N, C-alpha and C positions, 0 to 999 in steps of 0.2 A: 604329789610332788615329794621327792626325797629330800633329805637334808643331811649334809655331810660337814663335819668339822675338820678343818685343816690343822694338823699338828706337825710342824716342821720337824723332820728327822734328819739331822745333818749327816748321819752316817748312811742314809739311804736316799731320800728324795732331794735333799738340798734345795737348789734354786728351781727345781722342776715341780715343787710340791703343789703350787697353786694350779698350774696347768694340768697336772695329773688329776687333781680333784675335779676341775672343769670337765675334762674328758670323761671321767667316770660318771658324773652327773648327766652329761649329755647322752652318753651311751645308754643310760637307764631311762631315757625319755624326758629328762629335765628335772629341775629342782634347785636347791640352794646350797651354795658353798659358803661356809661360815669361816671367817678369818678371826680367830680370837686375839686378845691383846698379846702384844709381843712385837719384836722387830724381825722382819723377814727380808732377806735379800732374794730377789726374784729375777729370773730371765723374763723376756717379753711374754705376755700372755695373750691368747686369742680367745675371746668370749664367743661361745657358740649358742645356737638357738635354744630358747627355753631354759636358760641358766641365769640365776640371780647370784651375785656375789654380795654377801652380807658381812660387813666389817663391824667388829665390836670396838667399843671405846678403848683406846690404848693400843690399837693395832696400827703398826707402821710398816708399810711395804715399800722397800727401796729398790728401784730398777737400776741396778748398778751398771755403769757403762763398761762393757767388756766386748772387745772386738769380735770374738767368735759368736757372740749372742746376737749381733746386729748385722745380718746380711743386707745387701742393697736390693731394692725392689724398684719397679716402675709404679708411680702413683701420680696424684695431682697435689700440687702445693702452690699457693698464691695464684690459683686460678688456671694453671697450665700443667702440662705433663712434665714431671720432674723425676729425677733419681733421688730417692731418700732411703734411709735405712728403715727397717720394719719399726713400727711404733711400739713403745713399751706396753701400752694397752691398745689392742686393736680388735676389730670385728668387721667381717665382710659378709654381706647378704644374710645376716642373722635376724631372727624374729624373736620378740618377747625376751629381751635381755635387760638386765639392770645391775647397777652398782649402788648399794645403799648402806646406811649405817653411820657410824661416827669415826671411822678409821681415816688414816692419812696415806695417800699415795705420793711418793717422791720420785721425780724423774731424773735425779742426778744431773740436772741441767747445767750447773756451773762447769762441770767437766766436759760439756759439749759446746757451749756457746762461746763465740768471740765476744770481746768486750771493748767498747770504745772508751779510750782512756779518759776523755773529758766527762764521762758519766760518773766517775768515782773520784775520791780524794787521792792525792799523791801518796798518802800513807797507805791506803788500801792497795793501790796499784803496786807499790814497791814491796810491801810486806806480804802480799798474798799472791798476786799474779806473777811477779818476777821471780819469786821463789819456786813457783811451779815450772815456769819456762821463761827464760830471760831473753831468748833470741827468736821469738816468734811474733814480732810486731811489724805490721805493714804501716809505713808512715802515711799520715794524712795531715791536712791543714789543721785539724782539731787536736792533733797530738798522737794519732796512731790507733790502730786496731790490734788488740792482742788476741792470739789464738792459743788455746790451752795445750795443743800438741803440735809436733812437727808435721804429722800427717795431714792435719787440717790446714795448717799454715802453708804447706807446699802447694796444695791445690788452689787455695785462695790467692796465692801470689801470682797465679797465671792470669787472673782477671775474670774472664767469662766462664760461667758454669758449663760443664760438659753437657752435650745434648742427651736427652733421655732415650738411650738405646740400650739394647741387650749387650752390645759390644762394649759400651762404656761401663756397664755394670761390672763386667769381667776386668776391664782395664784398670778401674779405679777402686777396686775392693780394698786395697791397702790404705786408701784415703777415706775410709768409710765415715769417719767422724766429721768430715766436712759436710756430709749430707745429713744434717740434723733432722730428726723426725719430729712430727707433732707428738705430744704426749699421749692423747687419747684420740684414736682414729676410728671413726664409725662410718663405714662406706656402704651405701645401699642397704641400710638396715631399716627395720620397721618395728614400731612399738618398743621404744627405748626409754628407760628411766635412770637418771642419775640423781640421787637424793641424799643429802646430809653429809656426804663425805668431803674430805679436803684433797684437792689436787694442787701440788706445789712443785716448784723447781723444774719446770719443763724444759726440754732441749730447744724447742722452738715454740709454736703455738701450744696452748694448753689443751683445750678441747676443740676438736674439729669434726663435726658431723658433715658428711658430704653425700648428697643424693639420698638422704635419710628422711623418712616420714614418721609422723606420730612420735614426737620426741618431747620429753620433759626433763629440764634441768632445774632442780629446785633445792633450796636451802643448803647449797654447797658453798664451800669456802675455796676460792681459787686465788692462789698467791704465787707471785714471782717477785724477785727483787726489782727495784725501780730501774736498775741498769740492765735488766735481762733483754738481750737483743732478740727481736721478733717474739718477745714473750707475751703475746696476746692472751687474754682470758678465755673467751668463748668466740669461736668463729663459725657461724652457721652459714653453710654454702650449698645453694641449690637444694634446700630442704623445704618441706611443707608440713603444716599442722604442728607448730612448735610452741612450747611454753617455756619461758625462762623467768622463774619466779623466786623472789626472796633469797637471792644469792648475795654473798659478800665477796667483792673482787678487789684486789690490789695487785697490779701487774706492771710489766715493763713496756707494754705497747698498748694497743687498743683494748678496752675493757670488754664490752659486748659488741660484736661486729657481725653485720649481715652482709653476705657476699653472694655472688652467683656467676662465677667464672670470669675469664679475662679475654677481652678482645674478640676478634672475628672467629677464631677457632672455637671458642666457648659457645658462640651463638649457633653453631652447627648442632649442638645438643640442647634443645630448648626446654630446659628444666629450671624454672624460676625459683626464687625463694618467696614463699607466700604463706598467708595465714599464720602469722607469728604474733604471740602475745609476750610482751616484756614488762613485768610488773613487780614492784616491791623490792627492787634490787638496790644495793648500795655499792657504789664504785668509788674507790679512793684513788690511789696513784694509777694513772693510765693516760695514754695519749688522747683518748676520747672516752667519754662515759658510754654513750650509745652511738654506734658508728654505722653508716651505710656506705659500702664501697671500700676501697676504690674499685675492686673487682665486682662489677654489677652488670655484666654484659648480657646475662640471660634474664635480667629484670628482677626487681624486688617490689612487691606490692601487698596490700592488705595487711598492714602492720599496725598493731595497737600497743602503745606504751603508756603506762600509768603508774604514778606513785614511785618514781625512781629518784634516787638521791646521789649526787656527785659531790665529793669533797676532795679538793686538792688535785683534781684531774687537770691535764693540760687544756683540754677542750671539753665542753659539756656535750652538746648535741652536734655531731660531726657528719656532714654529708660530703663525700669526696669522690671525684671521678676525673676523667680527662678524655680528650679526643682520642679515638681508637677503640674505646670501650664499647660504644653503642649501648643499647639497653635503656631501660626506663625505670626510675624509682618513683612510685606514685601511690596514691591512696594510703597515705601515712597519717596516723592520728596520734599525736603525742600530748598528753595532758598530765597535770599535777606533778611537775618536775621541780625539784629543789636542788640548788647548787650553792656552794660556798668555796671561796678561795680558788677560783679558776684562773690558771696562770696565763691562758691565752684567750680564745673567744668563747663566750657563753654558747653561741650558736654560729655555725658556719656552714654554708653551702657553697662549694667551690667546684668548678669544672676545669680547673687548671692545677690539679693536684701535683703532677710531676713537671709542671712548667713545660708541657709539650710545645705550646705555642708562646714564644716570647713576645713581649710588647712590640718589638720592632720587626717581627717576622712578616714576610711578604704576603699580601692577600692572595697573590697568584698561587703560592704554595698551599695556603689554607684551602683554596677552592678546588684543589686536586683531591681532597679527601672524599672518600665514599660517604654519601649521606648516612648510610647505615652505621658508620663508625662514630657518629655524633651522639653522645649520651644525653639523657634528659632527666631533669628533676621537676616534678610538677604535682599539683593536687596534694599538698601537704598542709596540715593544720597543727599548729603548736599553741596550746592554750594553758592557762593557769600555771604559769611558770614564775618562780621567784629565784633570782640569783643575787646573793648579797655581796658578792665581790667577783669581778672579772676584769682582766686587762682590756678586753674588747667586748662589745655588746653583741651585735648581730652583723655578720659579714656575708654578703651574697655576691658571688663572682661567677656570672654565667657566660654563655657563648653567644656571639652575634648570630650564628646559624640557628641556634635553638636556645633562646633565653630561658632562665629559670622562671617558671610560670605558675601562677595560681597558688600562691603561698599565703596562708592566713596566720597572723599572730594575734592572739586574743587574750586579754588579761595577763600581760607579761610585764614584769618589773625586773629590771637589771640594774644593779649598782655598778657603774663603770664610768670612767672619764672619757670613753670613746663613743662617738656617735655611730649611728647605723650607717653601714657602707653598702651601696648598691651599684652593681655594674652588670649590664645586659640582663635585666629582669623585666617582667611585665605582670600585671594583675596581682600586685602585692597589696594585701589588705592589713591594716593595723587597727585593731579595736582595743582601746584602753591599754595602750603600750606606753610604758614610762622607762626612760633611761635616766637614772639618778646618779649625779656625780658633780664634781666641782664645775665642769664645763656645761 
């Protein structure tokens, strides 16, 4: 295996330097591209088979948002076919690839993302956002959503996102930055290692492996501001044989999330997420520490979680789905979980994530739903869990058609003033479970 050191020559290679080194190493049969300490502005890079990117301490790679660098493509996002721009770091059908070391990759996300005004202070909104663009706000009941550019604002103002077609790619190229990419896109890859590096400031989700096998993400630092819209940490979708170990995550949406496609169209491609180990991770700010769904239509099973810690997350363990998804989440074993300062539920399993079925909806309407569209949570064990502060303890909200079934809680202690809530559940076992609070 060869080894090549990247030395940015601003008179020659400029923003193409990393990609040129990748191409040279790939052409030679594989090897390592070394990024030494320094600050580099880069175009999007495509990692090819048998290439390792090794970053030295002090290396900072910034994927600057430039219209000409980010063409629109057809891909999958949030479980369905979508138009997106190319991802800053991407790989397709590659084998034996890795990004390792102590460097930092920055996705320039603030210049891509919309911002909900209620998520930041008035001082921040007025002194930062309005100075960039003062007339790109869509009013909402919470105070409005700000867009960083006119081009993204114009398309967002139309409401529905354009269909994922080649014709629309041509039609909306001028509005490219509305179609925010995930930061790291790994599609149909095999034997992937991400280790030690920092991924921060992503345009949308941070790391998104899709249809990828034999993947390890370990000892990485994954960071987004708390206000980062769709700023998930790790989203594993329809992948198999995955290890997520010893990472530190603080983001603007879900921390570690397992997905497997959305609704009936996804179920036509039966590739589940399975054989996943999530161990030794620390999650700080996030909507959920470890999350299953809501896109879980191809099913998620054989998942083992151990020794994970959540501090300050909105929810600790989060299972979410809704009618329409179908699919099944089962054979999940979660143990040795530690939580503190959880602002919502310590544990939630809900089949009404997007309130598809309101409380007063007609049973006749519900009975028209195809049975295959009804999702299922079952055969889940949560043991040896300590949560020293949470607004709510355990919430389970199942479906009459298919209740949440066969859930075991063992050696669980949660400090909360909220009692356990159950709706449409069966075969729930509590062994040495204590909810400690004034009530």
